[in-house]
C-alpha positions in Angstrom: -5.0 -8.4 -16.2 -6.5 -5.8 -14.0 -3.7 -3.5 -14.3 -3.4 -4.0 -18.2 -7.2 -3.0 -18.3 -6.6 0.1 -16.1 -3.5 1.0 -18.3 -5.9 1.0 -21.4 -8.9 2.8 -19.8 -6.4 5.7 -18.2 -4.4 5.7 -21.5 -1.3 5.0 -19.6 2.0 5.0 -21.7 3.4 1.4 -22.1 7.0 1.0 -21.5 9.2 2.4 -24.2 11.6 -0.6 -24.4 12.1 -4.0 -22.9 14.7 -3.1 -20.4 12.2 -0.5 -18.8 9.5 -3.2 -19.0 11.8 -5.5 -17.2 12.4 -2.7 -14.3 8.7 -1.8 -14.2 7.9 -5.7 -13.7 10.6 -6.2 -11.1 9.3 -3.1 -9.2 5.7 -4.3 -9.5 6.8 -7.7 -8.1 8.4 -6.1 -5.2 5.3 -3.9 -4.5 2.8 -7.0 -5.0 4.9 -9.5 -2.9 6.7 -7.8 -0.3 5.8 -4.2 0.2 2.0 -5.2 0.3 2.3 -7.7 2.9 4.4 -5.4 5.0 1.5 -2.8 4.6 -0.8 -5.6 5.8 1.4 -5.9 8.9 1.5 -2.3 9.6 -2.2 -2.1 9.4 -2.7 -4.9 11.9 -3.3 -2.4 14.8 -6.1 -0.6 12.9 -8.0 -3.8 12.3 -10.3 -3.0 15.3 -11.2 0.4 13.9 -11.9 -1.2 10.7 -14.2 -3.7 12.1 -15.9 -1.1 14.3 -16.4 1.0 11.0 -17.8 -1.9 9.1 -20.3 -3.0 11.9 -21.9 0.2 12.5 -25.3 -1.2 11.5 -24.9 -4.2 13.8 -27.5 -4.1 16.6 -26.1 -2.4 19.8 -26.3 -5.3 22.2 -24.5 -7.5 19.7 -21.8 -5.1 18.2 -19.1 -5.5 21.1 -19.3 -9.0 20.4 -19.1 -8.9 16.7 -16.3 -6.4 16.7 -14.4 -8.6 19.2 -14.4 -11.6 17.2 -14.0 -9.9 13.9 -10.9 -8.1 15.2 -9.5 -11.4 16.5 -10.3 -13.1 13.2 -8.7 -10.2 11.1 -5.6 -10.0 13.0 -5.2 -13.9 12.9 -5.6 -13.8 9.3 -3.3 -11.0 8.6 -0.4 -12.3 10.9 -0.7 -15.8 9.2 -0.5 -14.2 5.6 2.5 -11.9 6.5 4.5 -14.7 8.1 3.7 -17.1 5.3 5.0 -14.4 2.6 7.7 -12.6 4.3 8.7 -14.6 7.6 8.3 -14.4 11.3 9.9 -11.1 12.5 9.5 -8.6 15.4 7.4 -5.6 15.0 10.5 -3.4 15.0 12.0 -5.7 12.1 8.8 -5.4 10.2 9.0 -1.7 10.4 12.6 -1.6 9.5 11.6 -3.8 6.2 8.6 -1.4 5.4 10.7 1.7 5.9 13.5 0.2 3.7 10.9 -0.6 1.0 9.7 2.8 1.0 13.2 4.1 0.8 13.9 2.1 -2.2 10.6 3.2 -4.0 11.6 6.7 -3.3 15.0 6.0 -4.6 13.7 4.6 -7.9 11.5 7.7 -8.2 14.6 10.0 -7.9 13.8 13.4 -9.5 11.5 11.7 -11.9 7.7 12.9 -12.0 6.8 9.0 -11.9 8.7 5.8 -11.1 9.9 5.4 -14.7 10.0 8.8 -16.3 7.7 11.8 -17.1 4.6 9.7 -17.8 2.7 7.3 -15.4 2.8 3.5 -16.3 1.3 0.4 -15.0 3.8 0.1 -12.1 2.6 3.7 -10.9 -0.9 2.3 -10.7 0.4 -0.6 -8.6 2.4 1.5 -6.2 -0.5 3.9 -5.9 -3.0 1.3 -5.4 -1.0 -0.4 -2.4 -0.1 2.8 -0.8 -3.3 4.4 -1.0 -5.2 1.3 0.4 -2.9 1.4 3.2 -3.2 5.2 3.9 -7.0 5.6 3.3 -8.7 2.3 3.7 -10.2 3.6 7.2 -10.5 7.3 7.3 -10.4 7.5 11.2 -7.4 5.1 11.5 -3.8 6.3 12.1 -0.8 3.9 12.0 2.8 3.3 10.9 2.2 4.0 7.4 0.9 7.5 8.1 3.9 8.3 10.2 6.3 7.0 7.7 4.8 8.7 4.5 3.8 11.7 6.3 7.4 12.4 7.7 9.8 14.8 6.2 12.0 11.9 5.2 9.3 10.8 2.8 8.1 14.2 1.5 9.2 13.1 -2.2 7.0 9.8 -2.0 4.1 11.8 -0.5 4.4 14.4 -3.5 4.5 11.4 -5.9 1.2 10.0 -4.4 -0.8 13.4 -5.0 0.9 13.6 -8.4 -0.3 10.1 -9.4 -3.9 11.1 -7.8 -3.9 14.4 -9.9 -2.6 12.6 -13.1 -5.0 9.9 -13.1 -8.2 11.0 -11.5 -7.6 14.6 -12.3 
């Protein structure tokens, strides 16, 4: 519902035919159900930075305790979510799965401006939302997602993110 409303607000093109709509739906499901959880897994090391950032207004004597507890809870919840949706894997295997998802997304993009053609569609909003939430959620945090997307291997994907941002937020 949210993506449909955003599609209307930003006047994004609807899919040109049922086949393209089905492909868009399949990509959207991959992003929502698999890639998103791998991005959550990749962000686990930055949970401490996020909790520290969010608790800046806590009184100094209590802040270390709040940060430690918040970090512990955040990591526990994230690990359970990822394991429940993807399964239990080693850190290296999670990295390999995320890298593969990004490769597939970049392969879908190919030489096109947007995932399904010359104009952005709802699936571009999904991809942009998940990737940017991972990249920019905590301005001071740097982790695996940054290393991957900013690497030369993923230059086309990085350029795609910039292109979607320019087009939608102009």
